[in-house]
N, C-alpha and C positions, 0 to 999 in steps of 0.2 A: 555311358549311354551315347550311342552314335546313330544318327539318322540323316536322311536327305529329304528335302521338301522344297516346294516353291512357295513364295510369299510376297507380300507387299511391304516395302520399308515404311515404317510408321514414324520413327524418330532416330536421331543419332546425336550423340554428345561426346565431346572429347574425354577420353579416359586418361591418356598420358600423351607424351609428345608424338607417338607414332600410332596410337590405337584409339578406337571408338567403342562406346557402349551403344548398341542399337536395339531397337525393338522392331519386330516384323510380325505381320499376321499371316500365318501359314495355312495351307489347305488341310493338312492332316494333324496339326499340333496346336492350332489356335495361335494366340499371341505368345511370342517367345522373346526373351531378352538374352543377349549374348555379347561378348567382346569380339570385335573385328581387329585382329592384330594387323598392323600395317594399313589400317583404314584411312590414314591421312596421306598415304603415299600417292604420288601423281598417277600411278598405274591404275588404281581402282577408285580414287575419291570422286572422279568425275561422274561415275555411274551410281554412286551412292547418294542419289537424290531422293528426297521424300516422295513416296508414291510410286517409285519404280518397282517393277516386278523382277524379283531376283530368285536365283537358284541357291539354296542354302545347304551346306553340310555342317551339321551341328554336332559338337562333341562336348561331353561333360563327364567329370569323374563321378558325380552323384547327382540325384535329383535336388539336393539341398544346396548345391553350389552352382554359381553362374558358369555357364559353358562358353564356348567360343564358336564363332562362325567362320567358315570359308565361304566366300561369296562370289558368285558369277552373275553377270547381268542376263536376265531372261528376256526382258522387254523394257526398253527405255521409254517410259510414258511421259514423265514430267517434262523433259526437254522439249516436247512437242508444243508446250505452252509457255516457253520462256519469254515470248513476245506478247503474251496476253496476261496482264497482271490480275485481272478478275478471275480467270480460270486457274491460274497458278495459285492464287490465294485460296480458291475453293478446294484445290487438292490438299493444301496444308491443313485447312479446316477439317475436311473429311477424315484425313488420316489421324489427326489429333483426336477427333471424336472416337474413332475406333480404339485408339490407344488408351484413353482415359475411361472408357465405358466397358471394356472387355477385360476378363480375368486371364491370368497366365495359364497356359496349357489347357485351356477349355476349347476343345475342337468344336467348330460350328461351320459346316460347309455352306450353310445358307448365308452367313455373314461374308465368307470368302467370295461366294458368288455375287453378293451385293457389291463388293468392292470392284469386281470385274465389270458389273453393270454400270458402276459409277463412270467409267471411262467411255461407255457408250453414251451416257447422258451428256458428257462434255462435248460430244460431237453432234448433238441434236440441236434443232433450231430453237427449241424452247427450253434450253438447258437450265436456266435459273428456276423456272417453275418445276421442272422434273427433279432438280436437286432438292428443293424443299420437300417434295413427296418422298424422295430417297431417304432423307433424314427421318421422316415419320416411319418408313418401313424399317429402318435400322432400330429405332426405339421399340417398334413392335416385336422384332426378333429378340430383343433384350428383355422383353416382358412388360413393356410400357406402351400399351396400345391406346392411342387416342382416337376414339370414334366420334368425329365431329357431329354426326347426325344425332347423337345422344345428348349433346350439350348445347344445341342451338334451337331457336324458334324460327320458323320460316314465315316470311312476310312477302306479300306481293304488293309492290309499289309501282303503279302504272303498269307497264309491260315488263317490269324487271323483278326478278326474284332476289330477295335479300335475306341473309341469315344473321341473326343476332344471338349472341351468347346468352344463356339462361341465368348467368350469375346475377344475384341481387345487388352486389356491391360494385361490380365492374363490368358493365355491359359493353361489349365490343362487336363491331361488325366483322364477321368472319368471311374472308374472301371466298367467292363461289368455287374457285378452283380447288380449294381444300376439301370440298364436298362433292362437287360434280366435276370429275376429272375428264376434261375434253381438250381439244386443240384450239379453242378460241383464243384470239390475241388478248394478251393481258398487259396492262401498262406497268411501268416500273414501280410506281408507288404502291400498287396493289400487291405486287410481288414482295416488296419490302415489308408491307403490312403482314403478309403471310409469314415471312421469316421472323418478324417480331413475335407473332403469336406462337410459333413453334419454339422460339427462344424462351418465351415465358413458360411454356409447358416443360421444356428441358430443365429450366432453372428450378421451378417449384416442385416438380415431380421426381426428377432424377438427380440433379446435382446437389441441391441443398440438403436433402435427406441423407446424402452420402458425404456431406462436408466437402463438397467440391464447388468450384466457381466456374463461371462461363470462361471457356478457353479464349485466350487472347487471340489466337489464330482465327477463331470464328468471328470475333468482333471486328478484326481487321478485314476479313472477307466482306462482311456486311458494309463496312465503310467504303470499300472499293466500288460498291454498286451505287452509292449515293451521288 
């Protein structure tokens, strides 16, 4: 089996002294795992950064055996944020979510497009808010749609609108930006609250039923915002 594709590097781990095992999310083949021979060499290791867009030539003797990649850089995206710890951590978190939540060789062009959109988000003025909404869109594409309007009660307090979860055991204030998506300024504590609520949904609805835990990279990203 031989094919060429473009994709985003999701992970890389040392295989032996000279090689890596990597995972990439590709446009036409979904998530694919393969060996990069010579991946630790000075020639290519610098552009094998998590989140970079790469051109891949994949070869495998059969569908049941791990193949190997020949890799060329398509677009060096992660290095743009080497001096911004929050955004670099966000890249690692986003790519790790794609890695653990998607299945091998399951093509989904909407998810591929969502990864492309992710880098537009990092360049936006309200990138943290837009990233939280990006995660919800990812979950929706994977079949886990959280419609906040169906799980909250609306209250008018003075001249402000407030949304409260309908849960009988755990009433929470749901940040307005998760329901009314607009460009109003949002303070950091509200954004962190939104991330915690999305984390709770991710944990209870997606991760635990599949015997998974919160990715360390996501927890690290949240910690960089505090």
